[in-house]
N, CA and C atoms as a LAMMPS dump frame, in Angstrom:
ITEM: TIMESTEP
0
ITEM: NUMBER OF ATOMS
585
ITEM: BOX BOUNDS ff ff ff
-5.0000000000000000e+02 5.0000000000000000e+02
-5.0000000000000000e+02 5.0000000000000000e+02
-5.0000000000000000e+02 5.0000000000000000e+02
ITEM: ATOMS id mol type element x y z
1 1 1 N -322.219 432.749 -284.439
2 1 2 C -322.629 433.347 -285.996
3 1 3 C -321.476 432.475 -286.691
4 2 1 N -322.148 432.074 -287.672
5 2 2 C -321.027 431.568 -289.057
6 2 3 C -320.37 432.014 -288.797
7 3 1 N -319.76 431.381 -290.074
8 3 2 C -318.153 432.307 -290.528
9 3 3 C -318.669 431.447 -292.022
10 4 1 N -318.577 432.861 -292.906
11 4 2 C -319.353 432.256 -294.407
12 4 3 C -317.392 432.896 -294.953
13 5 1 N -317.403 432.064 -296.032
14 5 2 C -316.047 432.074 -297.364
15 5 3 C -317.187 433.219 -298.201
16 6 1 N -315.27 433.717 -298.906
17 6 2 C -315.835 434.62 -299.923
18 6 3 C -316.442 433.704 -300.85
19 7 1 N -315.64 432.531 -300.505
20 7 2 C -316.752 431.576 -301.945
21 7 3 C -318.487 431.358 -301.502
22 8 1 N -318.632 431.298 -300.557
23 8 2 C -320.109 430.813 -299.971
24 8 3 C -320.325 432.365 -300.364
25 9 1 N -320.221 433.703 -300.057
26 9 2 C -321.271 434.539 -300.584
27 9 3 C -321.238 434.878 -302.452
28 10 1 N -320.132 434.756 -302.666
29 10 2 C -320.078 434.742 -304.172
30 10 3 C -321.116 433.69 -304.902
31 11 1 N -321.276 432.636 -304.197
32 11 2 C -322.415 431.632 -304.699
33 11 3 C -323.633 431.435 -304.51
34 12 1 N -323.57 432.032 -303.361
35 12 2 C -325.497 432.704 -303.016
36 12 3 C -325.443 433.783 -303.562
37 13 1 N -324.676 434.848 -303.874
38 13 2 C -325.224 435.588 -304.922
39 13 3 C -325.5 435.494 -306.485
40 14 1 N -324.31 434.106 -307.013
41 14 2 C -324.85 433.668 -307.994
42 14 3 C -326.38 433.122 -307.596
43 15 1 N -326.697 432.051 -307.062
44 15 2 C -327.674 431.603 -306.888
45 15 3 C -329.067 432.543 -306.92
46 16 1 N -328.839 433.68 -306.164
47 16 2 C -330.042 434.868 -306.505
48 16 3 C -330.04 435.645 -307.612
49 17 1 N -328.838 435.29 -308.246
50 17 2 C -329.462 436.386 -309.849
51 17 3 C -329.814 435.403 -310.111
52 18 1 N -329.361 433.662 -310.315
53 18 2 C -329.832 432.955 -311.101
54 18 3 C -331.468 433.225 -311.149
55 19 1 N -331.755 432.759 -310.119
56 19 2 C -333.516 432.842 -309.571
57 19 3 C -334.219 434.353 -310.325
58 20 1 N -333.337 434.905 -310.334
59 20 2 C -334.174 436.338 -310.907
60 20 3 C -334.035 435.999 -311.921
61 21 1 N -333.097 435.543 -312.804
62 21 2 C -333.337 435.61 -314.703
63 21 3 C -334.512 434.466 -314.643
64 22 1 N -334.499 433.609 -313.847
65 22 2 C -335.076 432.132 -314.708
66 22 3 C -336.892 432.221 -313.847
67 23 1 N -337.029 434.018 -313
68 23 2 C -338.369 433.796 -312.608
69 23 3 C -338.882 432.839 -311.413
70 24 1 N -337.724 432.708 -310.684
71 24 2 C -338.112 432.153 -309.427
72 24 3 C -337.778 432.022 -308.074
73 25 1 N -337.143 433.568 -308.22
74 25 2 C -336.342 434.415 -307.472
75 25 3 C -337.222 434.765 -305.696
76 26 1 N -336.973 434.831 -304.742
77 26 2 C -338.076 435.242 -303.147
78 26 3 C -338.519 436.431 -303.541
79 27 1 N -339.122 436.383 -303.152
80 27 2 C -340.299 438.115 -303.095
81 27 3 C -340.765 438.508 -304.64
82 28 1 N -341.133 437.573 -305.555
83 28 2 C -341.847 437.958 -306.502
84 28 3 C -342.903 437.945 -306.686
85 29 1 N -343.286 439.077 -306.535
86 29 2 C -344.947 438.848 -306.668
87 29 3 C -345.677 438.12 -306.624
88 30 1 N -346.933 438.562 -306.267
89 30 2 C -348.469 436.969 -306.773
90 30 3 C -348.328 437.247 -307.927
91 31 1 N -348.379 436.001 -308.444
92 31 2 C -349.122 436.409 -310.202
93 31 3 C -347.727 437.09 -310.757
94 32 1 N -346.533 436.893 -310.634
95 32 2 C -345.584 437.835 -310.826
96 32 3 C -345.476 439.107 -311.841
97 33 1 N -346.278 439.409 -311.356
98 33 2 C -347.251 440.878 -311.136
99 33 3 C -346.039 442.308 -311.584
100 34 1 N -345.424 442.859 -313.435
101 34 2 C -344.678 443.097 -312.956
102 34 3 C -345.655 444.223 -314.269
103 35 1 N -345.734 445.537 -313.856
104 35 2 C -346.851 446.124 -315.156
105 35 3 C -345.305 446.338 -316.083
106 36 1 N -346.225 446.758 -317.617
107 36 2 C -345.27 446.906 -318.746
108 36 3 C -345.36 448.308 -318.686
109 37 1 N -343.77 448.843 -319.176
110 37 2 C -343.533 450.684 -318.675
111 37 3 C -344.662 451.183 -319.918
112 38 1 N -344.917 452.335 -320.549
113 38 2 C -346.144 452.302 -321.65
114 38 3 C -345.267 452.754 -322.778
115 39 1 N -344.2 453.354 -322.251
116 39 2 C -342.971 453.288 -323.572
117 39 3 C -342.504 452.059 -323.982
118 40 1 N -342.138 451.112 -323.431
119 40 2 C -341.994 449.875 -324.161
120 40 3 C -343.185 449.505 -324.877
121 41 1 N -344.147 449.465 -324.859
122 41 2 C -345.244 448.784 -325.286
123 41 3 C -345.627 450.152 -326.486
124 42 1 N -345.146 451.321 -326.731
125 42 2 C -345.46 451.954 -327.461
126 42 3 C -344.26 452.276 -329.049
127 43 1 N -343.209 451.59 -328.569
128 43 2 C -341.535 450.859 -328.707
129 43 3 C -342.482 450.211 -329.713
130 44 1 N -343.052 449.178 -329.439
131 44 2 C -343.76 448.162 -330.049
132 44 3 C -344.133 448.413 -331.552
133 45 1 N -345.253 448.992 -330.666
134 45 2 C -346.416 450.056 -331.676
135 45 3 C -345.87 450.814 -332.753
136 46 1 N -344.645 451.334 -332.502
137 46 2 C -344.081 452.036 -333.851
138 46 3 C -343.43 451.141 -334.801
139 47 1 N -343.312 449.755 -334.252
140 47 2 C -342.986 448.979 -335.427
141 47 3 C -344.026 448.238 -336.476
142 48 1 N -344.745 447.278 -335.507
143 48 2 C -345.664 446.632 -335.353
144 48 3 C -346.751 447.015 -335.801
145 49 1 N -348.201 446.473 -336.698
146 49 2 C -349.271 447.404 -336.825
147 49 3 C -350.343 445.921 -336.667
148 50 1 N -351.691 445.894 -336.362
149 50 2 C -352.065 445.333 -335.512
150 50 3 C -353.496 444.641 -336.176
151 51 1 N -353.865 443.634 -337.283
152 51 2 C -355.451 443.907 -337.821
153 51 3 C -355.924 442.913 -337.097
154 52 1 N -357.373 443.431 -336.757
155 52 2 C -358.217 442.441 -336.216
156 52 3 C -358.617 442.749 -334.459
157 53 1 N -358.89 441.847 -333.645
158 53 2 C -359.112 441.829 -331.958
159 53 3 C -357.73 440.967 -331.929
160 54 1 N -357.336 442.057 -330.106
161 54 2 C -355.989 441.969 -329.774
162 54 3 C -356.266 441.609 -328.434
163 55 1 N -355.635 440.791 -328.172
164 55 2 C -356.251 439.862 -326.041
165 55 3 C -354.51 440.28 -325.809
166 56 1 N -354.53 440.896 -324.497
167 56 2 C -354.055 441.022 -323.918
168 56 3 C -354.31 439.619 -322.188
169 57 1 N -353.358 439.018 -322.526
170 57 2 C -353.975 437.423 -321.768
171 57 3 C -353.334 437.818 -320.128
172 58 1 N -352.514 439.068 -319.677
173 58 2 C -351.687 439.312 -318.417
174 58 3 C -352.192 440.448 -318.354
175 59 1 N -353.315 441.301 -318.257
176 59 2 C -353.154 442.234 -318.115
177 59 3 C -353.074 442.892 -317.244
178 60 1 N -352.868 441.825 -315.476
179 60 2 C -352.827 443.333 -314.178
180 60 3 C -353.111 445.017 -314.28
181 61 1 N -352.736 445.682 -314.185
182 61 2 C -353.8 446.793 -313.95
183 61 3 C -354.192 447.646 -315.606
184 62 1 N -353.577 446.724 -316.501
185 62 2 C -354.06 447.161 -317.685
186 62 3 C -353.091 448.164 -318.471
187 63 1 N -351.458 448.551 -317.887
188 63 2 C -350.97 449.06 -318.821
189 63 3 C -350.124 449.183 -320.215
190 64 1 N -350.286 447.571 -320.931
191 64 2 C -350.293 447.456 -322.304
192 64 3 C -351.892 447.971 -323.073
193 65 1 N -352.329 447.674 -322.042
194 65 2 C -353.759 447.986 -322.879
195 65 3 C -354.238 449.299 -322.189
196 66 1 N -353.827 450.437 -321.996
197 66 2 C -354.099 451.391 -322.398
198 66 3 C -353.318 452.181 -323.818
199 67 1 N -352.231 451.659 -323.371
200 67 2 C -351.673 452.023 -324.841
201 67 3 C -352.28 451.674 -326.456
202 68 1 N -352.166 450.206 -325.871
203 68 2 C -352.781 450.011 -327.026
204 68 3 C -354.573 451.062 -327.452
205 69 1 N -354.778 450.843 -326.461
206 69 2 C -356.659 451.576 -327.153
207 69 3 C -356.205 453.444 -327.617
208 70 1 N -354.529 454.014 -326.663
209 70 2 C -354.894 455.221 -327.009
210 70 3 C -354.079 455.108 -328.907
211 71 1 N -354.078 454.433 -328.782
212 71 2 C -352.67 454.541 -329.979
213 71 3 C -354.579 453.793 -331.621
214 72 1 N -355.302 453.679 -331.009
215 72 2 C -356.507 453.485 -332.462
216 72 3 C -356.452 451.763 -332.358
217 73 1 N -356.29 451.072 -331.47
218 73 2 C -356.777 449.727 -331.586
219 73 3 C -358.006 449.898 -330.44
220 74 1 N -359.386 449.705 -330.849
221 74 2 C -360.866 449.841 -330.124
222 74 3 C -361.365 448.603 -329.469
223 75 1 N -360.879 447.083 -330.427
224 75 2 C -361.313 445.853 -330.12
225 75 3 C -360.009 444.965 -329.337
226 76 1 N -359.761 445.863 -327.936
227 76 2 C -359.028 444.741 -327.044
228 76 3 C -359.62 444.219 -325.67
229 77 1 N -359.455 442.686 -325.991
230 77 2 C -359.595 442.04 -324.926
231 77 3 C -358.871 441.612 -323.616
232 78 1 N -358.949 441.843 -322.392
233 78 2 C -358.064 441.818 -321.393
234 78 3 C -358.822 441.334 -320.179
235 79 1 N -357.526 440.617 -320.157
236 79 2 C -357.866 439.267 -319.013
237 79 3 C -357.174 438.98 -318.265
238 80 1 N -356.812 438.437 -317.524
239 80 2 C -355.85 437.988 -316.098
240 80 3 C -356.41 437.262 -314.896
241 81 1 N -355.525 436.049 -315.462
242 81 2 C -355.456 435.55 -313.551
243 81 3 C -355.777 436.129 -312.269
244 82 1 N -355.065 436.837 -312.085
245 82 2 C -355.672 437.936 -310.269
246 82 3 C -356.047 439.09 -311.472
247 83 1 N -356.714 439.38 -310.719
248 83 2 C -357.887 441.447 -310.692
249 83 3 C -357.098 441.856 -310.161
250 84 1 N -356.737 442.8 -310.717
251 84 2 C -355.963 444.45 -310.278
252 84 3 C -356.364 445.535 -310.531
253 85 1 N -357.702 445.388 -310.878
254 85 2 C -358.445 446.974 -311.386
255 85 3 C -358.504 446.598 -313.274
256 86 1 N -358.732 445.939 -313.298
257 86 2 C -358.347 446.772 -315.13
258 86 3 C -359.082 444.661 -315.295
259 87 1 N -359.469 445.049 -316.528
260 87 2 C -359.781 444.06 -317.798
261 87 3 C -360.912 442.815 -316.137
262 88 1 N -360.924 441.283 -316.799
263 88 2 C -361.338 440.274 -316.196
264 88 3 C -360.813 439.607 -315.688
265 89 1 N -360.317 439.964 -314.155
266 89 2 C -360.365 439.171 -313.733
267 89 3 C -360.235 437.369 -313.483
268 90 1 N -359.714 436.554 -312.454
269 90 2 C -360.329 435.319 -312.151
270 90 3 C -359.898 434.601 -313.405
271 91 1 N -359.337 434.678 -314.696
272 91 2 C -359.621 434.33 -315.868
273 91 3 C -358.26 433.281 -316.073
274 92 1 N -358.394 431.88 -316.1
275 92 2 C -356.713 431.475 -316.421
276 92 3 C -356.784 431.229 -317.818
277 93 1 N -355.623 431.85 -318.684
278 93 2 C -355.617 432.008 -319.945
279 93 3 C -355.106 430.851 -320.78
280 94 1 N -354.782 429.81 -319.425
281 94 2 C -353.968 428.613 -320.25
282 94 3 C -354.83 428.01 -320.31
283 95 1 N -356.152 428.148 -319.87
284 95 2 C -357.207 427.021 -319.584
285 95 3 C -358.294 427.433 -320.991
286 96 1 N -358.298 428.737 -321.34
287 96 2 C -359.41 429.098 -321.837
288 96 3 C -359.21 428.869 -323.205
289 97 1 N -360.546 429.2 -323.489
290 97 2 C -360.695 428.782 -324.378
291 97 3 C -361.266 429.8 -325.75
292 98 1 N -361.646 431.041 -325.138
293 98 2 C -361.477 432.349 -325.641
294 98 3 C -360.226 432.445 -327.162
295 99 1 N -360.53 433.261 -328.07
296 99 2 C -359.597 433.013 -328.939
297 99 3 C -359.742 434.443 -329.69
298 100 1 N -358.629 434.917 -330.087
299 100 2 C -358.695 435.966 -331.133
300 100 3 C -357.537 436.945 -331.997
301 101 1 N -357.575 437.795 -332.728
302 101 2 C -357.105 437.425 -333.998
303 101 3 C -355.115 437.578 -333.47
304 102 1 N -354.966 438.257 -332.579
305 102 2 C -353.49 438.719 -332.589
306 102 3 C -353.42 438.263 -330.394
307 103 1 N -352.6 438.666 -330.199
308 103 2 C -352.412 438.617 -328.751
309 103 3 C -350.965 439.221 -328.229
310 104 1 N -351.225 440.096 -327.549
311 104 2 C -350.032 440.824 -326.654
312 104 3 C -349.709 441.171 -325.329
313 105 1 N -349.043 440.666 -324.517
314 105 2 C -348.555 440.396 -323.513
315 105 3 C -347.066 440.388 -322.817
316 106 1 N -347.308 440.345 -321.23
317 106 2 C -345.955 440.389 -321.072
318 106 3 C -346.032 438.935 -319.892
319 107 1 N -346.173 437.821 -320.332
320 107 2 C -346.775 437.037 -319.463
321 107 3 C -345.611 436.386 -318.472
322 108 1 N -345.845 435.89 -317.443
323 108 2 C -345.316 435.316 -316.17
324 108 3 C -344.048 434.275 -316.703
325 109 1 N -342.948 435.449 -316.296
326 109 2 C -341.64 434.785 -316.994
327 109 3 C -341.71 433.194 -316.906
328 110 1 N -341.622 432.595 -315.471
329 110 2 C -342.202 431.229 -315.635
330 110 3 C -342.671 430.154 -316.753
331 111 1 N -343.528 431.172 -317.123
332 111 2 C -344.977 430.807 -317.913
333 111 3 C -344.497 431.223 -319.354
334 112 1 N -343.288 431.622 -319.813
335 112 2 C -343.744 432.39 -321.404
336 112 3 C -343.85 431.089 -322.244
337 113 1 N -342.803 430.471 -321.893
338 113 2 C -342.989 429.164 -322.894
339 113 3 C -345.002 428.533 -323.334
340 114 1 N -344.861 428.356 -322.295
341 114 2 C -347.117 427.799 -322.255
342 114 3 C -348.028 428.652 -323.078
343 115 1 N -347.596 430.111 -322.274
344 115 2 C -348.115 430.936 -322.991
345 115 3 C -347.923 431.283 -324.001
346 116 1 N -347.22 431.389 -325.02
347 116 2 C -346.583 431.567 -326.688
348 116 3 C -347.533 430.094 -327.072
349 117 1 N -346.895 429.173 -326.947
350 117 2 C -347.982 427.996 -327.625
351 117 3 C -349.658 428.056 -327.475
352 118 1 N -349.877 428.99 -326.246
353 118 2 C -351.393 429.002 -326.127
354 118 3 C -351.328 429.826 -327.146
355 119 1 N -351.043 431.124 -327.129
356 119 2 C -351.134 431.945 -327.793
357 119 3 C -351.245 432.135 -329.448
358 120 1 N -349.983 430.854 -329.754
359 120 2 C -350.477 430.667 -331.26
360 120 3 C -351.072 429.699 -331.32
361 121 1 N -351.887 428.995 -330.681
362 121 2 C -353.279 427.778 -331.089
363 121 3 C -354.276 428.737 -331.199
364 122 1 N -354.693 430.174 -330.243
365 122 2 C -355.633 430.912 -330.749
366 122 3 C -355.958 431.664 -331.806
367 123 1 N -354.623 432.479 -331.84
368 123 2 C -355.201 433.242 -332.562
369 123 3 C -353.921 433.216 -334.643
370 124 1 N -354.835 434.329 -334.918
371 124 2 C -354.736 433.619 -336.64
372 124 3 C -353.352 435.341 -337.143
373 125 1 N -353.262 435.688 -336.87
374 125 2 C -352.624 436.55 -336.626
375 125 3 C -350.981 437.315 -335.879
376 126 1 N -350.748 437.586 -335.407
377 126 2 C -349.435 437.856 -334.245
378 126 3 C -349.94 437.368 -333.304
379 127 1 N -348.569 437.619 -332.313
380 127 2 C -348.487 437.24 -331.371
381 127 3 C -346.898 437.987 -330.804
382 128 1 N -347.143 439.021 -330.097
383 128 2 C -346.011 439.877 -329.386
384 128 3 C -346.13 439.476 -328.048
385 129 1 N -344.4 439.268 -327.636
386 129 2 C -344.275 438.679 -326.248
387 129 3 C -343.372 439.713 -325.732
388 130 1 N -343.424 440.979 -324.184
389 130 2 C -342.418 441.63 -323.972
390 130 3 C -341.658 440.341 -323.167
391 131 1 N -339.929 439.81 -323.552
392 131 2 C -339.768 439.042 -322.136
393 131 3 C -338.125 439.118 -322.353
394 132 1 N -337.327 438.708 -320.925
395 132 2 C -336.143 438.939 -321.344
396 132 3 C -335.382 438.518 -322.378
397 133 1 N -334.63 438.592 -322.898
398 133 2 C -333.006 438.494 -323.644
399 133 3 C -333.41 437.342 -323.544
400 134 1 N -333.054 436.891 -322.63
401 134 2 C -332.61 434.909 -322.214
402 134 3 C -333.06 434.058 -322.082
403 135 1 N -334.418 434.271 -322.848
404 135 2 C -335.577 433.759 -323.453
405 135 3 C -334.924 433.278 -324.592
406 136 1 N -334.617 433.647 -325.412
407 136 2 C -333.728 432.694 -326.801
408 136 3 C -332.873 431.635 -326.259
409 137 1 N -332.457 431.681 -324.714
410 137 2 C -331.464 430.221 -324.968
411 137 3 C -332.143 429.569 -324.344
412 138 1 N -331.697 427.667 -324.675
413 138 2 C -332.259 426.622 -323.819
414 138 3 C -332.873 425.553 -324.812
415 139 1 N -332.28 424.664 -324.799
416 139 2 C -332.107 423.72 -325.602
417 139 3 C -333.662 423.341 -325.512
418 140 1 N -335.132 423.271 -324.692
419 140 2 C -336.248 423.015 -325.331
420 140 3 C -336.519 424.28 -326.125
421 141 1 N -336.557 425.744 -325.788
422 141 2 C -337.089 426.932 -326.291
423 141 3 C -336.656 426.437 -327.725
424 142 1 N -335.503 426.033 -327.966
425 142 2 C -334.661 426.108 -329.533
426 142 3 C -335.883 425.124 -330.103
427 143 1 N -336.056 424.184 -329.609
428 143 2 C -337.082 423.171 -330.156
429 143 3 C -337.893 424.758 -330.619
430 144 1 N -338.686 424.629 -329.819
431 144 2 C -339.92 425.687 -330.112
432 144 3 C -339.48 426.937 -331.041
433 145 1 N -338.697 427.927 -330.987
434 145 2 C -338.168 428.411 -331.565
435 145 3 C -338.038 427.953 -332.981
436 146 1 N -338.239 426.677 -333.629
437 146 2 C -337.95 426.281 -334.548
438 146 3 C -338.928 425.988 -335.401
439 147 1 N -340.108 425.516 -334.906
440 147 2 C -340.92 425.427 -335.133
441 147 3 C -342.246 426.223 -335.423
442 148 1 N -341.859 426.93 -334.87
443 148 2 C -343.218 428.469 -334.447
444 148 3 C -342.517 429.339 -335.752
445 149 1 N -343.63 430.105 -335.995
446 149 2 C -343.37 431.522 -337.146
447 149 3 C -343.078 433.01 -336.597
448 150 1 N -341.915 432.552 -335.201
449 150 2 C -340.664 433.853 -335.323
450 150 3 C -340.365 434.64 -336.188
451 151 1 N -341.092 436.07 -336.263
452 151 2 C -340.265 437.147 -337.285
453 151 3 C -339.439 437.455 -336.528
454 152 1 N -339.739 438.642 -335.543
455 152 2 C -338.68 439.135 -335.396
456 152 3 C -338.048 439.354 -334.182
457 153 1 N -337.518 439.994 -333.261
458 153 2 C -336.808 440.17 -332.311
459 153 3 C -336.355 441.845 -332.229
460 154 1 N -337.167 442.24 -331.275
461 154 2 C -337.19 443.775 -331.138
462 154 3 C -336.494 443.652 -329.812
463 155 1 N -334.978 444.185 -329.886
464 155 2 C -334.018 444.144 -328.286
465 155 3 C -333.803 446.086 -328.157
466 156 1 N -334.162 446.433 -326.766
467 156 2 C -334.077 447.017 -326.945
468 156 3 C -332.851 447.677 -326.155
469 157 1 N -332.237 448.86 -327.07
470 157 2 C -330.844 449.448 -326.751
471 157 3 C -330.428 449.986 -325.648
472 158 1 N -331.349 450.121 -324.936
473 158 2 C -331.487 450.836 -322.9
474 158 3 C -332.546 450.149 -322.398
475 159 1 N -331.922 449.515 -321.743
476 159 2 C -333.263 448.541 -320.754
477 159 3 C -333.915 449.71 -320.116
478 160 1 N -334.962 448.493 -320.237
479 160 2 C -336.062 448.787 -319.594
480 160 3 C -336.608 448.623 -318.025
481 161 1 N -337.125 450.07 -317.78
482 161 2 C -337.193 449.916 -316.213
483 161 3 C -338.683 449.485 -315.91
484 162 1 N -338.488 448.315 -315.668
485 162 2 C -339.222 447.355 -314.609
486 162 3 C -339.905 447.87 -313.211
487 163 1 N -340.994 448.052 -312.88
488 163 2 C -341.799 447.373 -311.455
489 163 3 C -342.283 446.246 -311.191
490 164 1 N -342.177 446.553 -309.437
491 164 2 C -342.942 444.949 -309.056
492 164 3 C -343.546 445.488 -307.912
493 165 1 N -345.029 444.762 -308.712
494 165 2 C -346.078 445.477 -308.178
495 165 3 C -346.635 446.896 -308.174
496 166 1 N -345.968 447.124 -309.451
497 166 2 C -345.941 448.573 -309.442
498 166 3 C -345.75 449.741 -308.389
499 167 1 N -344.212 448.881 -308.236
500 167 2 C -343.803 450.229 -307.324
501 167 3 C -341.856 450.192 -307.552
502 168 1 N -341.516 450.632 -307.686
503 168 2 C -339.867 450.99 -308.487
504 168 3 C -338.993 449.988 -307.954
505 169 1 N -338.451 448.991 -308.665
506 169 2 C -337.405 448.149 -308.279
507 169 3 C -336.137 448.665 -307.687
508 170 1 N -335.338 448.421 -306.88
509 170 2 C -334.326 449.168 -305.75
510 170 3 C -333.268 448.683 -307.937
511 171 1 N -333.023 447.712 -307.598
512 171 2 C -331.982 447.269 -309.12
513 171 3 C -332.672 447.157 -310.494
514 172 1 N -333.924 447.995 -310.95
515 172 2 C -334.659 448.067 -312.292
516 172 3 C -333.285 448.645 -313.294
517 173 1 N -333.864 447.699 -314.304
518 173 2 C -332.851 448.151 -315.714
519 173 3 C -332.296 447.567 -315.704
520 174 1 N -331.51 446.073 -314.882
521 174 2 C -330.147 445.816 -314.796
522 174 3 C -330.699 443.708 -315.585
523 175 1 N -331.811 444.25 -316.083
524 175 2 C -332.262 443.059 -316.988
525 175 3 C -332.396 443.327 -318.43
526 176 1 N -331.948 442.6 -319.892
527 176 2 C -332.333 442.761 -320.839
528 176 3 C -333.286 442.575 -321.536
529 177 1 N -334.329 443.751 -321.837
530 177 2 C -336.016 442.948 -322.572
531 177 3 C -335.481 442.797 -323.969
532 178 1 N -336.658 441.951 -324.872
533 178 2 C -337.159 442.497 -326.123
534 178 3 C -338.555 441.965 -326.274
535 179 1 N -338.705 442.526 -327.563
536 179 2 C -340.474 442.202 -327.725
537 179 3 C -340.206 440.71 -328.644
538 180 1 N -340.655 440.067 -328.764
539 180 2 C -340.967 438.956 -329.602
540 180 3 C -341.75 438.514 -330.371
541 181 1 N -342.315 438.842 -331.63
542 181 2 C -343.105 438.862 -332.525
543 181 3 C -343.165 437.516 -333.698
544 182 1 N -344.226 436.736 -333.063
545 182 2 C -344.608 435.863 -334.558
546 182 3 C -345.208 436.148 -335.062
547 183 1 N -345.78 436.014 -336.354
548 183 2 C -346.804 435.946 -337.087
549 183 3 C -346.666 435.162 -337.762
550 184 1 N -348.338 433.978 -338.143
551 184 2 C -349.226 433.13 -338.376
552 184 3 C -348.764 433.768 -340.139
553 185 1 N -347.705 432.143 -340.939
554 185 2 C -348.393 432.355 -342.231
555 185 3 C -346.536 433.143 -342.434
556 186 1 N -345.998 433.472 -341.329
557 186 2 C -344.155 433.491 -342.023
558 186 3 C -343.21 432.076 -341.913
559 187 1 N -342.623 432.269 -342.885
560 187 2 C -341.599 431.732 -343.164
561 187 3 C -340.591 431.406 -342.949
562 188 1 N -339.696 432.957 -342.976
563 188 2 C -338.06 433.052 -343.201
564 188 3 C -337.671 432.702 -341.414
565 189 1 N -336.423 432.962 -341.58
566 189 2 C -335.837 433.229 -340.881
567 189 3 C -335.463 434.662 -339.831
568 190 1 N -335.914 433.703 -338.12
569 190 2 C -336.638 435.57 -337.545
570 190 3 C -335.302 436.645 -337.77
571 191 1 N -335.409 437.566 -338.012
572 191 2 C -334.75 439.144 -338.034
573 191 3 C -334.236 439.409 -336.318
574 192 1 N -333.556 440.477 -336.014
575 192 2 C -333.08 440.749 -334.523
576 192 3 C -332.873 442.536 -335.189
577 193 1 N -333.544 443.453 -334.701
578 193 2 C -333.935 444.966 -334.925
579 193 3 C -334.091 445.432 -333.4
580 194 1 N -333.422 446.797 -333.612
581 194 2 C -333.127 446.978 -332.048
582 194 3 C -334.087 448.464 -331.924
583 195 1 N -334.448 448.764 -330.687
584 195 2 C -335.298 449.629 -330.615
585 195 3 C -334.803 450.884 -329.458
């Protein structure tokens, strides 16, 4: 049996937490499947209105779409790379040629920037992404934020309880989440609001 020092254990724990934060930890579900809680979607819809079609490009089981259609939105397109019983499966958003007026999404965190850039390229209205608040960090994303029409960041004042593969997680609610909303034509500095 190996002997571990306290420093070894602390270093291993830090690495595990760092991998979880950036979306590369062991045991992540296939396709980074973390269904969006309906109350988190409703919180966005209570603050933002969308005109025209809405594309949920990583729809999973349809958790975002169910709230959109229940709220009055009827022109909703649902796709995902992996079919999970809702929408059109086997659809790679990053290579898709489809377009929509708006996108509302909870994409795989490790591909979030690519999903945002593609979403902005295929829409004319708004792009709303549920993501970890730490997404604001990084030099690469700073350049993206400065060159895209980020309008509002809605920070959840109470932690969002996520599920992994639709199952409750042991440590759910430990990461701060926010809705990031871009609006084509917006030219001011982004604002921060709290949900």
